[in-house]
KOLRO-171156 format. One record per residue (C-alpha): x, y, z; residue in three letters. Coordinates in pm, whole numbers, plus 50000, padded with zeros to 5 digits. Layout:
BEGIN
XYZala
...
//
This chain:
BEGIN
381424737439091met
384454726139294pro
384774736139660cys
388464737039742phe
391544726639549thr
394754734839731gly
394284769339880ala
391254779039671thr
388364791239891arg
384654789739805cys
382504819539888leu
379954816740168ala
377204820439911ala
378294787739756ala
378064771040095val
374474782340137leu
373644769939788ala
374454733939881cys
378074743239857leu
379294723639569ala
379084692039372leu
382364678339499thr
383934672639837ala
387584681639809cys
390774675939999ser
393964695639946asp
395704667039775asp
392954645439634asp
389734661239503pro
387064634139504val
383944636239291ala
380814624539469ile
377224617639377gly
375514596739116arg
375484603538743ser
372744595438497ser
372624600738121thr
369714618037951thr
369124624537579thr
367284655037450thr
364354648037215ala
365124661736865val
364124657236503ala
365144623236362pro
367774638536136ser
369594656236421thr
372094639036649thr
372684653536995val
375364640537228ala
374084627637564pro
374324651837855thr
375374641738204thr
373584653538514thr
374774648438869thr
372394639239150thr
373814641539500leu
372594619339778thr
371734636740107pro
374844620840257gln
377044634439981ala
375534669040016thr
376214668840390leu
379814657640337ala
380324685040078ser
378764711640301thr
380804701840605leu
384054699640409thr
383554733940255ala
382394750740577ala
385064735740802glu
387774744540551thr
386654780640506ala
386064787040877ile
389604775940954arg
391204795940674ser
392654830040773pro
391964840740413ala
388204838540466thr
386684873440505pro
385004879540839ala
381854889640650ser
381414853640532glu
381734836440869leu
378104840640973leu
376814822740664ala
379474795940691leu
378734789041057gly
375004786940993gln
375504762640705ala
377814742140926gln
375234741641207gln
372424731040974gln
374514702640835ala
375384690041183tyr
371764692441297arg
370724671140999thr
373394645241063leu
372504643641434val
369014633141323asp
370324605941090his
372814582641259pro
372244557840977glu
374114582140749trp
377254584440963asp
379384558840784ala
378684572340436glu
379214608740531val
382454601040712leu
383704581240414ala
383244612240195leu
384814637240437val
388574643340404pro
390674625640666glu
391624658440834arg
387974665340924phe
386734630741023lys
387454635441395ala
385914670341387thr
382704657741228val
382484628741472gln
383044651641771ala
380434677341668asn
377834651041582val
378484632541907ser
378104664942106ala
374854672741929gly
373454638442008arg
374484640842372glu
372644673842407leu
369654660542215arg
369414631242458ala
369844654742753leu
367044677742637thr
364544659442418pro
363064678242126val
359774695142226pro
356744688842005pro
356194714441727pro
353164729241902asp
354854733042242ala
354724768842378pro
357954787742324leu
359924797942633pro
359824834342734lys
363054843742565trp
364354873742380arg
366904865242110ile
369614891142054val
372834894341858ala
375864881342049pro
378874902142139asp
381494901741861pro
383624870341850ala
386924888041915asp
385524905742221gln
384204873142365leu
387474854742304val
389314882542488ala
386874878942778leu
387254841142794tyr
391024843642796lys
391114871143058ala
388654852843284ala
390474819743252gly
393804835643334ala
392374854843631ala
390934822543768ala
394284804943766gly
394544789143426gly
391034777543341val
391024769142971gly
389204796442779trp
387984770342533glu
385794754842804tyr
384274788542890leu
383484793342522ala
381954758642495ala
379754764542802ile
378634797842658his
377774780442331leu
375724753042496val
373984774742754glu
372834804942551thr
374424803442204arg
377054829342301met
374524850942483gly
371834851742215arg
369224838842463ile
367984864642711lys
365754846642957gly
365654821943244asp
365954784543204ser
363224761143322ser
365324755543637ala
365634792843705gly
369194797543577ala
369934832743455gln
372314852143237gly
374584842942946pro
376364815643145met
373134804143316gln
373764807243689phe
371304797243958ile
370964828944171pro
372204811844488thr
375394801044309thr
375744835644160trp
375674850444510asp
378874830944584ile
380784834944258tyr
379334866344103gly
381134889444346arg
378414915444329gly
378434917243951gly
375574918143704asp
374314883143624ile
373194895143280thr
376624909143190ser
378814888642957ser
381964899943134arg
380714893843487asp
379134860443401ser
382154846843216ile
384474856543502his
382084840543753ala
381994808743545ala
385784807343542ala
385884811543920arg
383274784243965tyr
385134759943740leu
388344767043927arg
386664760644262ala
385254727344145thr
388314711643985gly
389594731343687ala
392024731443525pro
393394698043647ser
390064679643647asp
387814695543389met
385374666543388ala
384674671543759arg
384354709143717ala
381924705443428leu
379934679443619arg
379564705043898ala
378364730643644tyr
375714706743516asn
375334672943683asn
375124652643365ser
377704630443198ala
376144639442863arg
376694676342930tyr
380304670043027val
380964650542707arg
379274676542485ala
381054706742632val
384364688142626thr
383914678942260ala
383314715042159tyr
386174727842376ala
388584702942227gln
387724714341875gln
388614749941973ile
391784737842144glu
392804720441823ala
392144751441609asp
391144784541765glu
389294794541448arg
386764766741511ala
385244791241759tyr
384304814241473leu
381964787841335gly
380344781441672tyr
379904818841728his
377554819341427ala
375304791141550trp
371704801641593gln
369024794441855val
366604766141790tyr
363784754842012tyr
363254719641895gly
362964722641518thr
361994759441528arg
364574785841449leu
364374816241676leu
366194843141480pro
367744873741638glu
364974898441717gly
362544871641837thr
360644881642152val
358364856642331val
356174866242624gly
//
């Protein structure tokens, strides 16, 4: 089943079902995978034409999934009801590729040119964060988190933009990227191992300065406080310095910047990120999970 030819859009259900047997570009659909010929056993007097089956490599499947998901997420014709499934399929594909750097060259060769930089950026960000926070063993105790549904994407985007403007021009894309990395858009309710709190993960002493008496658990108050903090530490002229103040790690800076730049390039990229789920190591913590 083809994914996209010209403006044709696959349904989210197709994405979740390995999304297609071809990775397509608008101007040059490219068939991928390996073909083998099999012959059905029949009576000697009957002749049956050989049938062709297609076996996709894992690399080809990832390229197909990412091409279909990235295309649909960016298309205004995609119904909002499909974005959750598309974003989750996108996330799963990136998580797999993060784990397999030996597949990079083959996957990138199969992805249309327009998405190569996007795939590289998202995979690089995932690996930076993986190196920053190593994967816990499967039997490690889960943190005392409650996983909830995030605020709707359009409401959050409005908050990011309002907070960035109020803070003197802080790019809303960076606020969104921080929110993604810190708590998956507010899905995680619980303190970090360092004692950071709320959807933008503030240390209480920093919150006392930038929270302006607000509620540290509030999306609105926390996003505005984050914008003020970034502004005070270098934004918008020196985002790297401001992000380094937010989390003193070059890996964190590179990861947040990579996600923010994808949203800067196409605002609809945020809609994919908004669907990304919470994982603790390899364990999915779906919405409704309560630990401790």
